[in-house]
N, C-alpha and C positions, 0 to 999 in steps of 0.2 A: 504494500500500500504506500503510495507516494504521499509525502507530507509537504505542506506549504512551509516556507521558511518561518521559523519561530513557532510553529504549531507542533505540539507534542503528540505522539501516537497515543490514542486512547487505550490501546491494548498494552497494559503494563505487564511485561514479562521479565522474569529473571534470566540470567545467562542460561543457555541451553543445558550446560553441564551442572547447573545448580538448582534446577526446578524442584527436584525431590527434597533437597536440603532446605531450601527456602520455605517450602511448604511445611517441612518438619519443624523448622524454627517457629513458624506461626502456630502450629499445633502443640508445640512444646514436647515433641516426641524424640528429638535428637539427644544423644548423649555421647560421651567419650570423644574420641578423635573427630568424629563427624561433626559434632557440635562445635568443637574448638575450631576446626577448619572453616566451618560456615561462618562463625563469628569473625574470624580473621578476614575472610573474603568480603563480608559485609562492610568491614572498615575501609576497604579499598575500592568497592564497586557501587557506584551510585545507582546503577540500573537495578541491582538486586535489593538495595536498600529501599528503593521506590516500590518494588514489587512486594517486599515484605510489609511495608507500610500499607499498601493497597489491600493485601490479603487480610491484614488485621482489621482494617476498617470494614471490609466486606463481612468478615466474621462477626464483628460487633453489630452491624446493621441487620444481618440475618438473625442474630440472637434476639433482636428487639422486634422482629416481625410479629411474633405471637407469643403468648405466655402459655405455659403448660397448665392445664386445668387440674393438677393434682394426680391425674390418671396417666401422666406421661404423654398425653396427646397434645398436639398443637391445636389451639383454638381455631375456629373457622375464620379465614381471612375474608375481608370484604371482596366482592366480585372483581372490582377494578384492581385491587392489589394482587389477587390471585392471578388475574390475566397478565399483569405486568411481570409477576414472578415467573409464570410459565413462559412468556416470551423471552425473558432473560435467560432462563435455563436452556431453551431451544437454541438461542444464539450461542451460548457457551458450547453446546454439543456440536453445532455446525462448525465452529472454529476449531474445536479440538476433537476430531473424530476418534 
């Protein structure tokens, strides 16, 4: 996708070789050398730092979409929110087959 000068690509992605590690940092599932290496890489790579920040923001927003009604189920979303969420998920699936 060609970008105009000064316009940032809306698809924020980490370096190809760091996709799993950046996701693991967001989920707090990395440990040992993998965590150390990823933290070091994040110090030197603005692209991966932006991707991690975006993942954390997305995770936070998704967490606020609905509350659990005690039974562990997400409460029903309003129709317009459900449609927007479905469109977003379809877009993610199209971009990442």
